[in-house]
C-alpha atoms as a printed R data frame, in Angstrom:
    type eleno elety resid chain resno        x      y       z
1   ATOM     1    CA   MET     A     1 -113.779  7.613 -61.628
2   ATOM     2    CA   PHE     A     2 -112.490  9.949 -64.337
3   ATOM     3    CA   LEU     A     3 -114.658 12.751 -63.036
4   ATOM     4    CA   ALA     A     4 -113.387 12.301 -59.486
5   ATOM     5    CA   SER     A     5 -109.725 12.121 -60.472
6   ATOM     6    CA   GLY     A     6 -109.681 14.859 -63.052
7   ATOM     7    CA   GLY     A     7 -112.486 17.347 -62.409
8   ATOM     8    CA   VAL     A     8 -110.623 20.269 -63.969
9   ATOM     9    CA   LEU     A     9 -109.796 18.283 -67.106
10  ATOM    10    CA   PHE     A    10 -113.384 17.054 -67.295
11  ATOM    11    CA   ALA     A    11 -114.678 20.636 -67.024
12  ATOM    12    CA   PHE     A    12 -112.229 21.848 -69.679
13  ATOM    13    CA   GLU     A    13 -113.270 19.119 -72.114
14  ATOM    14    CA   HIS     A    14 -116.942 20.075 -71.702
15  ATOM    15    CA   SER     A    15 -116.446 23.843 -71.940
16  ATOM    16    CA   THR     A    16 -117.712 25.617 -75.021
17  ATOM    17    CA   VAL     A    17 -115.564 27.175 -77.731
18  ATOM    18    CA   ALA     A    18 -116.224 30.606 -76.225
19  ATOM    19    CA   GLY     A    19 -115.189 29.268 -72.823
20  ATOM    20    CA   LYS     A    20 -111.929 27.904 -74.183
21  ATOM    21    CA   ILE     A    21 -111.179 31.239 -75.846
22  ATOM    22    CA   ILE     A    22 -111.729 32.982 -72.514
23  ATOM    23    CA   LEU     A    23 -109.494 30.418 -70.797
24  ATOM    24    CA   LEU     A    24 -106.769 31.186 -73.336
25  ATOM    25    CA   ALA     A    25 -107.133 34.910 -72.663
26  ATOM    26    CA   LEU     A    26 -106.914 34.264 -68.918
27  ATOM    27    CA   ALA     A    27 -103.798 32.130 -69.398
28  ATOM    28    CA   ILE     A    28 -102.145 34.957 -71.327
29  ATOM    29    CA   ALA     A    29 -103.153 37.451 -68.609
30  ATOM    30    CA   SER     A    30 -101.685 35.152 -65.971
31  ATOM    31    CA   ILE     A    31  -98.366 34.920 -67.823
32  ATOM    32    CA   PHE     A    32  -98.138 38.705 -68.140
33  ATOM    33    CA   SER     A    33  -99.125 39.351 -64.519
34  ATOM    34    CA   TRP     A    34  -96.609 36.854 -63.120
35  ATOM    35    CA   SER     A    35  -93.937 38.293 -65.409
36  ATOM    36    CA   VAL     A    36  -94.626 41.799 -64.108
37  ATOM    37    CA   MET     A    37  -94.674 40.657 -60.475
38  ATOM    38    CA   ILE     A    38  -91.396 38.747 -60.712
39  ATOM    39    CA   THR     A    39  -89.670 41.547 -62.643
40  ATOM    40    CA   LYS     A    40  -90.864 44.248 -60.258
41  ATOM    41    CA   LEU     A    41  -89.941 42.250 -57.170
42  ATOM    42    CA   ARG     A    42  -86.407 41.786 -58.461
43  ATOM    43    CA   LEU     A    43  -86.186 45.468 -59.429
44  ATOM    44    CA   ILE     A    44  -87.372 46.632 -55.996
45  ATOM    45    CA   ARG     A    45  -84.998 44.305 -54.176
46  ATOM    46    CA   PHE     A    46  -82.066 45.533 -56.299
47  ATOM    47    CA   ALA     A    47  -83.151 49.165 -55.857
48  ATOM    48    CA   ARG     A    48  -83.211 48.783 -52.075
49  ATOM    49    CA   LYS     A    49  -79.756 47.225 -52.076
50  ATOM    50    CA   GLN     A    50  -78.295 49.961 -54.276
51  ATOM    51    CA   THR     A    51  -80.034 52.696 -52.315
52  ATOM    52    CA   ALA     A    52  -78.521 51.394 -49.090
53  ATOM    53    CA   ARG     A    53  -75.055 51.430 -50.701
54  ATOM    54    CA   PHE     A    54  -75.605 54.969 -51.976
55  ATOM    55    CA   LEU     A    55  -76.778 56.321 -48.625
56  ATOM    56    CA   ILE     A    56  -73.780 54.804 -46.832
57  ATOM    57    CA   ALA     A    57  -71.402 56.398 -49.347
58  ATOM    58    CA   PHE     A    58  -73.278 59.718 -49.303
59  ATOM    59    CA   ARG     A    59  -73.261 60.080 -45.527
60  ATOM    60    CA   GLN     A    60  -69.600 59.131 -45.134
61  ATOM    61    CA   ASP     A    61  -68.579 62.592 -46.362
62  ATOM    62    CA   ARG     A    62  -69.835 65.966 -45.164
63  ATOM    63    CA   GLN     A    63  -69.431 67.383 -48.671
64  ATOM    64    CA   PRO     A    64  -72.656 66.626 -50.589
65  ATOM    65    CA   LEU     A    65  -70.970 66.989 -53.980
66  ATOM    66    CA   ARG     A    66  -68.145 64.546 -53.286
67  ATOM    67    CA   LEU     A    67  -69.772 61.542 -54.991
68  ATOM    68    CA   PHE     A    68  -70.682 63.681 -57.993
69  ATOM    69    CA   GLU     A    69  -67.122 64.965 -58.215
70  ATOM    70    CA   ARG     A    70  -65.813 61.397 -58.132
71  ATOM    71    CA   ASN     A    71  -68.228 60.433 -60.883
72  ATOM    72    CA   ALA     A    72  -69.648 57.655 -58.704
73  ATOM    73    CA   HIS     A    73  -72.469 55.506 -60.058
74  ATOM    74    CA   PHE     A    74  -75.186 53.529 -58.286
75  ATOM    75    CA   PRO     A    75  -77.301 52.078 -61.102
76  ATOM    76    CA   GLY     A    76  -80.780 51.063 -60.030
77  ATOM    77    CA   ALA     A    77  -80.834 53.335 -56.956
78  ATOM    78    CA   PRO     A    78  -83.796 55.750 -57.232
79  ATOM    79    CA   MET     A    79  -82.268 58.187 -54.737
80  ATOM    80    CA   PHE     A    80  -79.106 58.415 -56.799
81  ATOM    81    CA   ASN     A    81  -81.158 59.680 -59.757
82  ATOM    82    CA   VAL     A    82  -82.412 62.517 -57.547
83  ATOM    83    CA   TYR     A    83  -78.906 63.197 -56.246
84  ATOM    84    CA   ARG     A    84  -77.366 63.313 -59.708
85  ATOM    85    CA   ALA     A    85  -80.085 65.614 -61.065
86  ATOM    86    CA   GLY     A    86  -79.668 68.016 -58.142
87  ATOM    87    CA   CYS     A    87  -75.869 68.048 -58.387
88  ATOM    88    CA   GLN     A    88  -75.890 68.611 -62.130
89  ATOM    89    CA   GLU     A    89  -78.238 71.568 -61.841
90  ATOM    90    CA   LEU     A    90  -76.347 73.048 -58.889
91  ATOM    91    CA   VAL     A    91  -72.999 72.808 -60.664
92  ATOM    92    CA   PHE     A    92  -74.509 74.269 -63.819
93  ATOM    93    CA   GLN     A    93  -75.908 77.229 -61.886
94  ATOM    94    CA   MET     A    94  -72.561 77.834 -60.157
95  ATOM    95    CA   VAL     A    95  -69.992 77.327 -62.948
96  ATOM    96    CA   GLY     A    96  -72.098 77.291 -66.126
97  ATOM    97    CA   SER     A    97  -71.359 73.656 -66.978
98  ATOM    98    CA   ALA     A    98  -72.214 70.320 -65.365
99  ATOM    99    CA   GLU     A    99  -69.140 68.600 -66.834
100 ATOM   100    CA   VAL     A   100  -66.722 67.074 -64.336
101 ATOM   101    CA   ASP     A   101  -63.104 67.133 -65.512
102 ATOM   102    CA   GLU     A   102  -59.649 67.736 -64.082
103 ATOM   103    CA   THR     A   103  -60.377 71.455 -63.677
104 ATOM   104    CA   PHE     A   104  -63.714 70.939 -61.925
105 ATOM   105    CA   ARG     A   105  -62.464 71.413 -58.374
106 ATOM   106    CA   ALA     A   106  -60.641 74.643 -59.221
107 ATOM   107    CA   ARG     A   107  -63.587 76.052 -61.168
108 ATOM   108    CA   PHE     A   108  -66.065 75.094 -58.485
109 ATOM   109    CA   GLY     A   109  -63.875 76.424 -55.664
110 ATOM   110    CA   ALA     A   110  -63.626 79.806 -57.366
111 ATOM   111    CA   ALA     A   111  -67.358 80.030 -58.095
112 ATOM   112    CA   GLU     A   112  -69.649 82.326 -56.141
113 ATOM   113    CA   ARG     A   113  -72.633 81.109 -54.208
114 ATOM   114    CA   ILE     A   114  -75.936 80.962 -56.044
115 ATOM   115    CA   THR     A   115  -79.042 83.020 -55.346
116 ATOM   116    CA   PRO     A   116  -82.274 81.638 -53.852
117 ATOM   117    CA   ALA     A   117  -83.852 81.939 -57.305
118 ATOM   118    CA   GLN     A   118  -81.152 79.685 -58.745
119 ATOM   119    CA   MET     A   119  -81.685 77.287 -55.856
120 ATOM   120    CA   ASN     A   120  -85.315 77.020 -56.913
121 ATOM   121    CA   ALA     A   121  -84.094 75.678 -60.257
122 ATOM   122    CA   VAL     A   122  -82.082 73.023 -58.398
123 ATOM   123    CA   ARG     A   123  -85.175 72.018 -56.434
124 ATOM   124    CA   ALA     A   124  -87.190 71.830 -59.649
125 ATOM   125    CA   ALA     A   125  -84.571 69.533 -61.188
126 ATOM   126    CA   MET     A   126  -84.766 67.184 -58.214
127 ATOM   127    CA   GLU     A   127  -88.569 67.213 -58.317
128 ATOM   128    CA   ARG     A   128  -88.459 66.277 -62.002
129 ATOM   129    CA   ALA     A   129  -86.084 63.421 -61.184
130 ATOM   130    CA   VAL     A   130  -88.457 62.179 -58.471
131 ATOM   131    CA   GLY     A   131  -91.370 62.266 -60.910
132 ATOM   132    CA   GLU     A   132  -89.492 60.536 -63.720
133 ATOM   133    CA   THR     A   133  -88.154 57.822 -61.422
134 ATOM   134    CA   ALA     A   134  -91.624 57.277 -59.944
135 ATOM   135    CA   LEU     A   135  -93.072 56.803 -63.420
136 ATOM   136    CA   GLU     A   136  -90.351 54.289 -64.196
137 ATOM   137    CA   LEU     A   137  -91.041 52.365 -60.995
138 ATOM   138    CA   GLU     A   138  -94.786 52.327 -61.696
139 ATOM   139    CA   SER     A   139  -94.449 51.270 -65.334
140 ATOM   140    CA   ARG     A   140  -96.427 48.156 -66.343
141 ATOM   141    CA   MET     A   141  -98.345 48.149 -63.061
142 ATOM   142    CA   ILE     A   142 -101.453 48.737 -65.193
143 ATOM   143    CA   LEU     A   143 -101.150 45.113 -66.330
144 ATOM   144    CA   LEU     A   144 -101.504 43.880 -62.760
145 ATOM   145    CA   ALA     A   145 -104.385 46.253 -62.074
146 ATOM   146    CA   THR     A   146 -106.131 45.004 -65.207
147 ATOM   147    CA   ALA     A   147 -105.636 41.375 -64.168
148 ATOM   148    CA   VAL     A   148 -107.056 42.083 -60.708
149 ATOM   149    CA   SER     A   149 -110.139 43.929 -61.909
150 ATOM   150    CA   GLY     A   150 -110.720 42.388 -65.339
151 ATOM   151    CA   ALA     A   151 -110.053 38.672 -64.871
152 ATOM   152    CA   PRO     A   152 -113.071 37.983 -62.583
153 ATOM   153    CA   PHE     A   153 -115.434 39.695 -65.039
154 ATOM   154    CA   LEU     A   154 -113.943 37.761 -67.921
155 ATOM   155    CA   GLY     A   155 -114.375 34.521 -65.996
156 ATOM   156    CA   LEU     A   156 -117.948 35.444 -65.094
157 ATOM   157    CA   LEU     A   157 -118.671 36.135 -68.743
158 ATOM   158    CA   GLY     A   158 -117.442 32.659 -69.652
159 ATOM   159    CA   THR     A   159 -119.546 31.065 -66.917
160 ATOM   160    CA   VAL     A   160 -122.730 32.903 -67.839
161 ATOM   161    CA   TRP     A   161 -122.168 32.132 -71.505
162 ATOM   162    CA   GLY     A   162 -121.566 28.450 -70.764
163 ATOM   163    CA   VAL     A   163 -124.660 28.151 -68.526
164 ATOM   164    CA   MET     A   164 -126.733 29.860 -71.199
165 ATOM   165    CA   ASP     A   165 -125.522 27.352 -73.810
166 ATOM   166    CA   THR     A   166 -126.187 24.478 -71.392
167 ATOM   167    CA   PHE     A   167 -129.798 25.523 -70.806
168 ATOM   168    CA   THR     A   168 -130.243 26.018 -74.538
169 ATOM   169    CA   ASP     A   169 -128.995 22.474 -75.215
170 ATOM   170    CA   VAL     A   170 -131.257 21.069 -72.483
171 ATOM   171    CA   ALA     A   171 -134.246 22.890 -73.922
172 ATOM   172    CA   VAL     A   172 -133.517 21.564 -77.405
173 ATOM   173    CA   ALA     A   173 -132.999 17.993 -76.147
174 ATOM   174    CA   GLY     A   174 -136.089 18.159 -73.969
175 ATOM   175    CA   SER     A   175 -134.492 16.139 -71.155
176 ATOM   176    CA   PRO     A   176 -133.922 18.380 -68.113
177 ATOM   177    CA   ASN     A   177 -131.998 16.053 -65.805
178 ATOM   178    CA   LEU     A   178 -128.809 16.367 -63.771
179 ATOM   179    CA   ALA     A   179 -126.801 13.995 -65.968
180 ATOM   180    CA   THR     A   180 -127.530 16.162 -68.999
181 ATOM   181    CA   MET     A   181 -126.819 19.506 -67.326
182 ATOM   182    CA   ALA     A   182 -123.792 18.629 -65.179
183 ATOM   183    CA   PRO     A   183 -121.132 18.506 -67.927
184 ATOM   184    CA   GLY     A   184 -122.198 21.856 -69.355
185 ATOM   185    CA   VAL     A   185 -122.393 23.567 -65.969
186 ATOM   186    CA   SER     A   186 -119.002 22.122 -65.021
187 ATOM   187    CA   GLY     A   187 -117.513 23.403 -68.259
188 ATOM   188    CA   ALA     A   188 -119.045 26.820 -67.602
189 ATOM   189    CA   LEU     A   189 -117.712 27.150 -64.060
190 ATOM   190    CA   ILE     A   190 -114.088 26.476 -65.014
191 ATOM   191    CA   THR     A   191 -113.715 29.988 -66.435
192 ATOM   192    CA   THR     A   192 -114.644 31.551 -63.086
193 ATOM   193    CA   VAL     A   193 -112.260 29.246 -61.215
194 ATOM   194    CA   THR     A   194 -109.448 30.083 -63.633
195 ATOM   195    CA   ALA     A   195 -110.206 33.804 -63.413
196 ATOM   196    CA   LEU     A   196 -109.944 33.715 -59.617
197 ATOM   197    CA   CYS     A   197 -106.636 31.837 -59.879
198 ATOM   198    CA   VAL     A   198 -105.387 34.708 -62.055
199 ATOM   199    CA   ALA     A   199 -106.850 37.583 -60.039
200 ATOM   200    CA   ILE     A   200 -106.007 36.500 -56.480
201 ATOM   201    CA   PRO     A   201 -102.182 36.275 -56.871
202 ATOM   202    CA   ALA     A   202 -102.246 39.450 -58.964
203 ATOM   203    CA   MET     A   203 -104.160 41.253 -56.205
204 ATOM   204    CA   PHE     A   204 -101.657 40.300 -53.494
205 ATOM   205    CA   GLY     A   205  -98.734 41.103 -55.780
206 ATOM   206    CA   TYR     A   206 -100.228 44.438 -56.824
207 ATOM   207    CA   ASN     A   207 -100.877 45.545 -53.242
208 ATOM   208    CA   PHE     A   208  -97.358 44.610 -52.155
209 ATOM   209    CA   LEU     A   209  -95.720 46.304 -55.120
210 ATOM   210    CA   VAL     A   210  -97.807 49.479 -54.841
211 ATOM   211    CA   THR     A   211  -96.961 49.781 -51.139
212 ATOM   212    CA   SER     A   212  -93.256 49.213 -51.804
213 ATOM   213    CA   ILE     A   213  -93.141 51.689 -54.683
214 ATOM   214    CA   ARG     A   214  -94.972 54.375 -52.726
215 ATOM   215    CA   ALA     A   215  -92.527 53.927 -49.859
216 ATOM   216    CA   MET     A   216  -89.604 54.396 -52.266
217 ATOM   217    CA   ILE     A   217  -91.208 57.540 -53.716
218 ATOM   218    CA   VAL     A   218  -91.651 59.011 -50.228
219 ATOM   219    CA   GLN     A   219  -88.015 58.183 -49.462
220 ATOM   220    CA   MET     A   220  -86.936 59.972 -52.658
221 ATOM   221    CA   GLU     A   221  -88.978 63.048 -51.734
222 ATOM   222    CA   ASN     A   222  -87.508 63.106 -48.232
223 ATOM   223    CA   PHE     A   223  -83.993 62.724 -49.599
224 ATOM   224    CA   ALA     A   224  -84.599 65.543 -52.092
225 ATOM   225    CA   ALA     A   225  -85.649 67.797 -49.218
226 ATOM   226    CA   GLU     A   226  -82.576 66.760 -47.207
227 ATOM   227    CA   LEU     A   227  -80.231 67.372 -50.130
228 ATOM   228    CA   ALA     A   228  -81.831 70.725 -50.910
229 ATOM   229    CA   SER     A   229  -81.305 71.755 -47.295
230 ATOM   230    CA   GLU     A   230  -77.614 70.850 -47.472
231 ATOM   231    CA   PHE     A   231  -77.187 72.673 -50.779
232 ATOM   232    CA   GLU     A   232  -78.898 75.762 -49.398
233 ATOM   233    CA   HIS     A   233  -76.727 75.771 -46.304
234 ATOM   234    CA   LYS     A   234  -73.434 75.419 -48.187
235 ATOM   235    CA   TYR     A   235  -73.936 77.010 -51.605
236 ATOM   236    CA   VAL     A   236  -76.727 79.643 -51.399
237 ATOM   237    CA   GLU     A   237  -76.061 83.309 -50.749
238 ATOM   238    CA   HIS     A   238  -79.071 84.378 -48.683
239 ATOM   239    CA   SER     A   239  -78.030 88.022 -48.644
240 ATOM   240    CA   ALA     A   240  -79.036 88.098 -52.321
241 ATOM   241    CA   ARG     A   241  -82.644 88.413 -51.140
242 ATOM   242    CA   ILE     A   242  -81.989 91.916 -49.896
243 ATOM   243    CA   GLY     A   243  -82.072 94.529 -52.605
244 ATOM   244    CA   VAL     A   244  -79.231 96.968 -52.971
């Protein structure tokens, strides 16, 4: 009857106050975890789209500084953050200022090549950009990790607490039969069921997001190495290594 048609509602109605508090905490955790997953999925999809646009524009020209000179922007593209940081540091090392104005091309064309030591500063700037962008991509992932690892324990706590209260009530009533114990046990088990419903989607979402973010970080590192190689080929004076 009512039990068959609404087992979850029946279990909720017979859960203890502590169990309902745990259910509320699990509901809040579920809201936060789904919010993080949806937000991160949209961010990653947009980042991939913008990165593809940036790479097409970057590889259309053999001059690595052309996009920087044009003051191009690709918001949301992690690789562009690395590119901009490297270009700014390179231009600063060559002309003393990273500002792009109407005199930029003349000033940059008249500038001398930089030394390998100055190129190390450019590499360091790109490495910082990779690190900062990685931290931004990984922000709030701790919420998903907490939901994956903490929700089952929280649900288990509610179940154990509910079973303990059920046995206490049975002992006080002195009537150990299935009809007396079933409502309490049902109310105790709902916290574990709810916890698994929170943890399982969070686990799949966390694994997917972590894999996607790590792939983007590796792509940024590879691009930084590629850009550094182009900078070194075009703008570094290797003869500066030899002492006079």
